[in-house]
LOLO-940488 format. One record per residue: residue in one letter; x, y, z of N, C-alpha, C, CB in turn. Coordinates in steps of 0.001 Angstrom, whole numbers, plus 500000, padded with zeros to 6 digits. Glycine has a CB too. Layout:
! LOLO-940488
aXYZXYZXYZXYZ;...
! end
This chain:
! LOLO-940488
m500786498827499950499967500055500013500892501256500016499043500068501282;k500699502134499073501504503315498970500982504401499939501510503821497519;n501929504928500670501580505955501704501604507313501182502500505896502864;n500764508168501526500893509655501146500600510470502332499916510084499973;y501103510128503479500847510983504630501594512254504505501212510298505914;k500891513304504780501590514603504866502499514697506130500543515760504882;i503779514963505929504726515034507002505206516352507262505817514204506764;s505274516713508436505875518082508877507261517754509666504753518956509923;f508259518231509168509598518240509789509716519598510591510782518093508650;l509869519546511867509969520731512720511363520823513182508999520689513911;i511996522049512950513365522219513395513365523544514331514393522347512084;p513792523352515651514007524337516439515472524835516328513629523941517725;a515702526194516135517068526629515866517363527891516533517317526771514421;h518569527983517227519083529156517823520604529226517382518879529123519418;n520949530258516602522294530518516169522954529200515541523128531052517396;e522412528771514476522891527455513905523533527736512523521664526383513758;e524179528866512283524636529228510932525641528152510351525322530653510978;k526291527415511269527361526504510819526781525149510339528383526267511976;i525601524867510717525027523462510356523649523569509712524896522533511663;i522880524624509794521519524580509297521387524293507824520862525842509587;a522253524843507040522249524469505599522373522993505267523347525159504930;t523231522347506033523403520874505831522070520149506268524683520316506698;t521495520585507297520274519842507829519138520063506836519834520358509318;i518946521279506329517877521535505340518068520881504026517739522962505111;s519335521039503572519620520400502323519381518852502249521011520688502000;h519653518116503261519314516752503392517871516508503279519792516243504626;l517060517356503978515593517167504031515024517412502585514916518181505114;l515658518330501895515050518628500561515465517544499492515507520085500068;k516282516590499879516659515461499077515931514270499329517989515178499226;i515079514162500322514370512909500637513510512435499480513500513090501874;p513428511127499267512628510631498119511063510456498521513253509209497620;y510496511611498701509129511754499094508596513121498748508982511494500549;d507357513230498383506798514528497873506014515346498928505862514246496686;n505233514530499726504246515201500434504754515579501924502984514311500448;y505559516572501940506090517032503180506431518500503205507262516261503507;e506709518959504434507000520484504592508059520472505711505596521450505019;v508865521554505672509926521813506635509598523147507373511344521879505909;i509468523108508556509140524353509368510325524587510382507688524178510185;i510843525854510202511898526115511210511480527225512135513235526478510536;g511768527011513403511441528022514435512746528673514788510733527392515723;l512952529891514338514147530629514598513917531425516015514461531640513327;d514631530926517044514467531353518382515549532372518823514474530160519270;g515330533631518522516256534674518970517612534551518257516450534595520501;c517660534197517002518963534045516411519663535426516196518830533289515080;t520991535501516437521700536704516288522886536539515272522186537160517651;d522931535396514585523943535194513596523288535171512223524724533906513867;k523795534441511251523337534350509888522283533197509646524549534148508993;t521862532610510730520775531603510533519682531995509699520215531223511762;e519099533100510055517897533479509349518218533754507923517242534676509983;e519233534393507650519699534707506166519705533335505285521308535393506174;i520285532402505983520518531049505237519174530472505124521539529992506013;v518378530505506072517017529872505992516172530638504954516282529883507426;k516268531912504890515462532640503863515869532239502478515611534165504013;n517116531935502266517606531474500876516921530170500544519222531267500823;f516839529296501508516111527925501169514666528136500902516224526861502365;c513997529199501629512554529462501346512374529908499886511982530568502324;k513352530631499443513232531156498002513443529939496932514401532364497741;k514269529007497356514496527832496507513399526820496490515707527167496918;s512693526621497679511698525607497822510485526067498570512269524451498484;s509365525722498033508110526129498654507785525249499890506960526048497619;k508550524143500026508439523185501081508914523786502479509269521935500697;v509805524870502314510403525426503485509767526708503944511813525643503250;r509469526847505228509045528147505766509624528261507177507457528293505775;y509618529444507660510087529601509017509299530734509774511606529909508995;y509499530759511088508806531651511948509846532214512949507613530927512664;k509865533634513063510772534211513969510113534303515323511235535553513481;l510930533716516225510498533625517617511533534219518617510229532162517961;n511165534649519722512159535141520655511712534566522068512247536793520627;l511551533299522156511039532691523415512250532422524465510269531290523053;r513295531866523877514540531529524776514083530696525979515295532900525330;q513170529731525741512738528911526844513105527492526552511244529049527097;g513849527237525505514356525989525209513609525338524021514296525153526419;k514007524094523491513510523411522420512000523109522496514262522223522284;p511504522533523638510008522344523733509036523456523411509709521970525039;a509557524675523871508770525914523741508698526257522234509424527119524587;v509780526078521519509802526340520078508865525329519399511275526240519497;i509014524072519788508140523071519041506666523328519412508545521534519407;d506376523755520597504939524019520952504489525181520139504731524315522498;s505227526114519750504919527190518920504563526789517436506060528112518956;i505648526135516855505531525873515451504764524659515008506803525783514928;i504440523749515909503655522631515665502156523054515313503731521715516887;k501817524220515830500531524664515566500281525125514161500229525680516457;k501479525364513503501506525839512080501626524634511123502720526844511841;a501953523488511694502169522243510833500850521700510247502852521093511687;l501047521356508999499836520825508234499908519245508197499802521435506683;g501043518646508546501132517255508436500358516536509510502517516859508458;k500080515231509173499423514373510158500460513556510918498399513442509475;i501695513512510338502832512892511023503904513913511164503357511654510272;v504447514118512441505340515072512859506739514344513091504785515787514128;f507770514946512394509190514562512628509896515772513369509946514205511202;i510186515593514660510949516578515303512459516351514936510692516530516835;n513030517408514351514343517335513686515226518333514428514257517663512105;d516152517863515292517107518842515933517911519444514793518090518139517037;a518489520651515018519212521367514022520487520633513665519507522760514492;d521035519834514564522214519149514318522078517709513915523003519242515439;w520833517372513403520580516038512777520271516196511323519416515296513471;t520622515056510571520115514850509261519434513565509284521178514902508207;y518424513400508360517715512054508196518361511367507068516144512188507922;e518899510166507394519493509334506386518462508331505767520677508584506995;i518070508574504613517008507788503916517623507103502631515761508756503509;k517655505810502667518325505023501502517615505346500195518272503410501746;d516263505031500244515535505276498921514078505347499409515786504048497727;n513210505451498256511732505669498445511132504451499036511009506007497108;k511667503298498618511036501940499093511215501856500526511693500637498417;m512361502219501082512653502088502540511775503037503366514162502388502828;f511658504200502782510852505260503425509365504842503455511023506631502659;e508884504267502323507562503744502292507305502699503446507321503117500923;k508303501720503518508161500773504563508195501450505975509253499732504432;f508994502366506103509054503119507438507723503670507849510056504300507371;l507203504465506862505917505147507198504706504191507204505651506286506188;s504805502960506615503671502030506639503228501597507975503984500858505885;v504070501805509039503735501389510350502398502208510793505001501645511339;f502279503359510191501184504273510556499856503770509946501497505736510064;n499959502866508923498723502183508514498030501542509558498964501223507530;d498682501136510600498055500488511769497602501703512730499134499422512528;k496348501887512914495831503073513590496157503051515017494367503200513422;k496615501831515576497025501681516954498357502260517323497035500301517283;i499237502447516249500598502899516402500637504453516385501492502298515275;g501084504974517466501095506426517623502479507106517336500658506754519033;g503595506299517503504901506882517238506010505917516926505298507669518367;i507087506401516449508245505620516175509412506157517057508587505668514648;a509977505256517928511066505697518865512333505631518124511153504821520164;e513364506198518697514734506168518168515146504725518215515736507097518988;s515486504265516986515883502781516802517424502596516999515465502249515299;f518169503596516649519753503679516722520146505054517183520478503390515264;p521130505208517956521591506590518302522082507454517069522757506476519329;a521797508654517145522167509600516016523639509482515695521836511100516384;e524459509128516628526012509004516497526367507648515803526756509066517999;w525484506797515789525850505338515374525896505201513805524732504261515976;h526872505740513180527097505600511764528597505426511518526537506819510994;r528837504434510588530248504038510365531165505177510094530344503093509235;d530811506072509180531761507238508858531991508088510038531216508137507721;r530902508361510877531051509215512032531968508536513078529661509540512637;l531777507215513299532670506623514247534077506512513791532199505333514604;k534371506308512562535683506437512019536413507711512183535619506178510702;k535643508816511977536283510181512221536149510697513586535707511205511321;g535303510135514431535020510719515617536153510759516655533921510074516123;d536210511733517517537191511783518555536721510927519846537448513296518922;i537428510970520940537112510176522072535789510504522557538089510332523126;g535504511773522728534145512269523218533088511795522422534039513739523247;y533235511755521100532133511349520206531893509765520280532480511803518698;k533045509023520287532947507598520486532298507264521792534288506969520412;m532569508037522828532021507759524201530468507861524040532606508840525352;e530027508862523430528536509047523293527898507906522512528208510396522577;a528569507683521374528056506711520380527964505368521036528965506637519112;y529028504834521610528972503484522123528165503299523374530306503019522367;s528181504382524225527370504262525428525860504256525033527694505442526427;s525495505137524058524128505160523668523720503883522848523873506424522868;y524587503330522092524234502140521362523990500953522326525340501804520352;f524909500776523298524722499669524189523520499872525164526002499449524965;w523341501072525539522090501438526338520802501126525587522091502961526695;l520763501475524282519565501155523455519407499660523309519663501808522049;k520507498975523079520514497517522922519962496875524132521903496990522649;y520341497376525369519742496783526587518305496990526650520347497332527813;q517885498186526345516528498543526429515646497786525501516391499933526196;k516150497484524291515460496619523339515327495279523839516136496577522056;k516325494697524471516268493307524915515250493190526092517710492806525352;r515253494117526994514414494090528172513043494614528126515038494755529143;f512824495683527210511607496350527299510767496334525981511882497715527725;t511282495457525017510467495377523701510180493932523361511252496054522465;y509278493693522455509067492388521855508994492580520356507779491702522405;k509354491555519607509414491685518184508273490874517518510788491226517678;k507647491640516639506587490942515779506845491268514387505116491359516139;g507275490280513550507684490510512056508996491350512168506462491355511122;r508973492374511375510120493311511248510109494473512166510190493828509898;i509117494533513117508965495613514052509161495286515487507693496169513902;r509720496111516234509743495995517737508686496815518415511091496421518286;y507960496262519284506926497056520085507438497247521495505498496316520129;l507176498451522064507495498719523389506667497985524388507401500094523608;k507125497219525386506262496648526397505947497742527502506953495361527029;e506907498627527738506746499675528584507667500830528179506974499230529955;p507341502086528386508016503181527811509390503381528411507206504392527958;t509636503178529677510937503452530342511601504644529725511877502238530256;m512755504568529084513532505735528565513744505711527054514894505791529244;f512770505334526336512857505428524926512459506889524417511950504339524303;l513131507387523352512970508654522889512064508645521620514308509253522643;t511007509407521627510065509463520428509965510877519893508612508953520808;n510421510958518704510392512257517889509601512185516616511801512680517515;i508967511001516305508244510920515195506839510364515636508974510080514158;f505786510998515370504488510665516036503354511317515313504477511110517518;r502108510854515556500895511379514956500721512813515565499612510412515247;k500503513813514797500311515113515287499146515287516360500068515971514122;k498092514475516107496945514640517003497311514118518446495684513860516418;l498442513427518598498869512973520007499800513857520575499484511614520032;y500089515026519999500992515915520591500409516492521877501353516987519625;k501276516581522875500808517239524135502012518113524613500349516125525293;p501722519482524931502894520251525354503550519732526560502537521630525592;n504786519717526450505677519300527637506947520158527718506109517763527513;f507283520777528724508483521681528765509579521165529674508080523083529235;s509752519886529757510816519319530497512092519167529616510374517983531065;l513193518818530226514440518627529436514442517232528830515723518834530327;g513437516499529221513251515081528595512038515033527888513235513937529617;d511748515965527002510484516039526293510306514744525370510437517389525427;d511427514298524869511232513093523924510901511807524718512564512831523044;f511426511677526022511103510595526964509718510744527331511981510591528202;e509270511921527707507989512164528246506898511931527156507933513584528815;r507251512232525887506266511978524807506086510449524570506730512683523471;t507016509649524810506835508202524633505800507760525689508228507400524787;h505910508222526862504923507812528004503613508358527694505361508335529446;y503476509551527198502182510068526933501462509275525827502292511514526565;i502172508941524751501485508156523729501056506836524182502321507988522571;i501824506147524941501417504780525400500326504903526452502648503980525992;k500368505941527258499318506144528386498004506284527675499609507484529342;n497942506915526420496718507158525728496272506110524875496807508290524985;g496779504876525038496247503710524391496905503368523068494819503890524184;y497994504076522605498640503890521437499969503101521578498840505168520850;q500507502487520491501708501781520648502871502625520080501606500421519976;v504057502448520632505286503054520028506155501821519513506129504001521154;v506758502086518310507556500949517736508884501405517386506908500339516506;l509781500534517047511125500835516504511586499677515633512159501095517655;f512804499780515073513293498841514099514672498219514548513423499556512725;d514965497096514005516376496495514206517188496740512936516322494883514521;d516515496998511738517227497095510529517940498481510418516276496857509367;p519283498499510315519925499820510254519719500534508932521392499682510510;n519180499805507962518950500454506724517628501275506654518968499435505668;m516866501176507650515625501901507739516017503458507982514686501274508949;p515164504395507562515467505698507763515816505961509335514289506533507246;r516925506826509521517282507201510863518114508409510940517964506126511513;i518178508995512108518890510274512263520452510126512288518419510951513564;k521098511166511993522639511126511907523126512515512328523192510754510373;t524118512536513173524666513870513660525335514615512452525765513651514871;t525257515933512536526001516692511586527464516943511991525315517974511366;y527787516510513216529164516588513711529784515303514074529225517439514854;y531068515233514304531771514008514715532817514232515818532445513393513513;q532677515389516301533659515736517496532803516272518651534819516900517070;t533123515759519915532471516179521078533510516462522158531467515151521518;k533595517644522602534589518009523671534127517311524959534694519628523887;l535033516805525730534632516091527006533923517005527947535859515497527731;k534216518277527918533571519303528766532009519351528428534275520758528515;d531823519386527064530466519583526602529659518214526931530463519956524986;s530342517061526762529676515793527092529306515705528563530567514620526723;f530234516212529469530026516184530909528812517083531175531324516668531712;n528759518268530668527648519231530865526354518614530348527936520596530131;q526443517865529260525137517326528792524654516171529748525272516786527281;k525595515579530406525256514503531361524564515121532594526555513701531793;i525041516260532942524373517042534085522968517353533579525190518451534487;r522751517760532273521394518124531871520501516792531798521433518900530439;t521068515778531365520262514498531346519841514150532737521072513300530735;a520793514285533713520420513972535136519277514865535676521666514141536056;v519374516067535232518310517055535623516990516581535037518649518536535109;a516978516231533713515812515829533001515172514552533696516188515553531501;r516018513599534139515496512501534896514837512945536232516608511522535162;k515351513869536923514830514378538108513438515081537817515858515337538740;q513391515871536785512218516467536323511148515489536125512462517182535128;l511378514422535389510491513397534966509941512669536099511141512487534067;k510852512392537130510435511740538296509547512560539102511541511333539061;s509743513800539241508919514734540079507517514912539417509657516171540235;k507513514678538039506243514781537356505537513449537319506435515306535959;e506163512370537887505696511017537961505418510478536563504455510932538833;v506301510859535656506305510288534314506761508847534456507233511099533326;f507833508693535111508295507375535415508950507231536739509196506945534407;n509049506106537314509740505971538630510569504691538598508700505937539844;i511654504786537724512583503726537780513712503956538683513066503452536503;g514128502852539372515103502993540458516477502523540094514645502251541652;i517366502710541067518824502378540938519008500932540805519637502872542130;k518347500146541626518530498562541629517747497899540419517939497893543079;d516601498428540118515882497733538985516160498318537627514388497773539208;y516875499408537519517177499963536175518631500425536003516256501138535894;y519072501423536731520379502075536541521547501227536643520545503111537467;l521545500324537766522659499489537960522740498388536859522589498885539341;p521651497710536562521681496691535569522096497232534088520281496035535549;v521605498365533811521891499008532436523409499402532395520934500369532179;t523795499992533529525271500451533550526268499239533454525582501274534922;w525842498200534184526666496974534138526725496313532736526118495965535144;y525642496347532079525427495833530758526308496616529739523921495923530392;i526152497908529864527046498800528961528537498565529198526749500342529217;f528903498452530424530377498225530894530800496904530229530536498123532600;k530008495790530400530409494456529848530496494463528300529383493361530301;e529528495028527692529527495106526215530749495897525659528210495774525731;a531096496980526364532215497676525933533489497021525990532305498782526601;w533747496225527067535037495434527224535027494233526227535206494886528760;k533714493713525975533799492604525063534048493124523607532494491753525144;t533814494409523322534104495028521983535593495057521846533491496502521829;n536343495825522666537786495782522562538301496658523861538307496407521050;i539572496601524099540197497295525313539971498820525226541788496993525403;k540133499384524012539977500800523805538549501316524249540231501112522315;i537579500652523663536279501057524014535878500701525494535335500441523049;g536554499705526043536396499395527467536830500491528338537140498185527827;f537940501070528015538502502234528802537594503455528605540008502586528340;i537268503691527317536318504840527134535088504758527821535992505026525789;i534466503643527920533245503449528626533437503479530081532625502207528240;s534526503032530607534793503106532045534892504607532390536132502307532446;f535507505372531557535535506828531849534040507352531766536520507625530782;w533297506984530909531905507393530725531135507099532012531257506658529503;v531309505899532590530658505523533750530957506555534836531061504138534147;a532290506729535064532752507680536130532204509122535922534322507725536158;m532186509531534604531664510885534287530106510941534600531952511240532725;t529388509869534272527935509820534469527596509938535960527349508504533884;i528272509179536855528082509107538165528315510570538790528992508029538723;t529476511214538376529768512485538892528748513514538493531090512889538470;a528321513417537304527335514451536743526056514230537507527078514300535114;t525661513012537773524380512776538524524455513391539945524076511215538630;i525686513199540577525753513747541971525669515301541917527116513283542705;i526344515792540921526347517328540790524887517817540453527402517824539589;a524232517081539672522791517572539335521851517610540555522125516622538248;k522185516674541528521350516692542689521395518128543480521814515511543620;f522485518724543333522694520022544054522509521207543238524029520096544619;k522314521062541870522200522196541050520791522568540842522857521981539789;k520409523761540794519028524234540506518945524702539028518618525425541495;i518680523739538225518610524172536751517192523852536156519762523396535865;g516589524935535688515316524614535079515447524373533528514316525758535369;t514336524172532912514370523880531543515011524969530669513027523620531108;k514707526256531043515268527329530285516861527311530295514727528655530850;e517368527123531499518875527154531635519417525845531055519345527327533185;g518694524780531279519250523376530804519438523327529331518272522180531193;w518495523923528511518662523802527086519745524729526545517364524078526402;k520315525554527380521571526261526969522846525421526967521798527420527877;i522689524335527754523806523399527914523792522393526718523701522634529313;r524760522655525693524713521840524571526075521788523941523686522312523627;i526283521000523005527471520803522332527819521999521483527391519592521541;k529002522583521742529526523801521030529555523531519559530966524202521523;r529090524383518774529166524206517271530496524742516832527975524961516493;
! end
C-alpha cells in the first residue's frame, strides 16, 4: 500500500549558521513529495535567518517563523507545531540529518502508521551510530556513540518484543520518540520532552515501535567531534531531566531495578568489544556518576538546561 501521509519536519534553531544549511539540504533531498519543513528561529543573532531565507526562496516546502522565546526546544516546538499541516510530525534537531536510503525504505518506514494503533516511532539507533562518524570521531564522540548504542541495545532486549520486522515497546521506560501522529501531541516543557512523549503516547492507548534494521530511515549527527567538557555538561542536563520526569511522575525507575543493570550491561559490552572501547566506557561511567551527583545539588530549570549543549 502506497503511503501519502503529509509529513511536517519541525526544526528548532538558535544560532545554527554552521550547520543549518546541511540539515535543510538533506531534508530537501528525501525521496518523498508530500512534506514540509518548518523552522522555528528562536532569537537568532547570527546568519541563521539569512541562510533559511535562501532555502525558502528555492523551495516552497520550507518556511520559518521568527520567535524570541529562549525557553528551550520544547517551547519552540509548541509554537511551530500549531502551524504544521502534516498528520505525522518529525521533530528534527538542528544538528541532525535524516538518512533515507531510497523511496522503498521510506515507504516501509511510514507504513507502520497504516496501523491506527501505532502512535509513534522511537529512536531505533543513536544519532551518532554511523560508520563514517565513528571512523572520524574523537574520544568524546565515540564515548557518546558506544554508550548510547549499548544502552539502547539493553532497552530493546528488556523492554520490547518483536513481531515481524517491527519491535513494540512493552513499557516506555527511557525510549525517545520524535516521530508521531500530530493529534497525539501534548505540550511538555521538561528537558526530557522526547522521553515524556513516549510515556504520553502509550498512556493514551497507542503503541510506540522501533526497528532493528539499520537500513531503515534514521537520524545522523552533523558533527563527529564532542569535547569532553560538553559531554559532561550534557550528562548534568540529562540527570536534571530524569529528576524533572520523576517529580512529574512520568516514570519511577530506580537504581536497583534499572540504573545498575543497564550500567553493568554497557560496561560488559564495551569490554567485550575491545580494550580501547572498554577504557572509554569506564571513563563514561565515572563521568555519568559524577554528573548525577552534581545535578542533585544544582538548580537548573528547562530554560537554563537547554543552553547546555555541544558547542558548534
